[in-house]
N, C-alpha and C positions, 0 to 999 in steps of 0.2 A: 493367246494361242500357245498351245504346248509346242515345244520345239519339235521339228520334224527332221529326221535324217533322210537325205535323198541322194540319188545318183545323178549323174550328168544328164541322163535322158529325161528325168522328171523334174528338173529344177524349175522350169517355166510353170509347170502345173502347180508345184508347191508354192511358188510366189503368187500365182493367181488365187489359189485357195486362201492364202494368208490375207490378201487384200479383201477377198469376199467375206471371210469369217470375221475379221476384226475391223474392217474399214479403216485400216491404218497401214502405213508403209512397212513392208516386211524388211527384215535384216537377213542377209545371206552371209554365212561365214564358211570358210573352208575347214573341213574336219582335219584336226591335227592327228599325227600318228598316235598320240596318247589317247585321244578320244575315240579312235576307230574301234578297237577292241571287238571286231566282228559285227558292228552295227550295219544292219541291212536297210535298204531303201524302204520308205513307208509305202511306196507304190508297187514295188517289185522285190525280187530277191537279190538284186545286185548290191555290191558293196557301196555304202554311202560315201559321198565326196563332200557334200555340203550339209550344213545345219541351217534351217530356216526358222526364224522366230519373228515376233513383231517388236517394235521399238519399246513397247511397254512391258515386255517380259522381264521377269527378274532372274531368268535362267541364263541369259547371255547379255 
């Protein structure tokens, strides 16, 4: 799964999607100030708060 930046309102949907897509437990990390840089939620236009990946991802 490619990492998804998501807002607080869509974190549950992102975690569900990660499980469905990868059949693996997702990992949720809080976006740091350095990572923010205007990243928007993958589901809406709000500022992202979390990054969701799976445990097999090499990105996090």
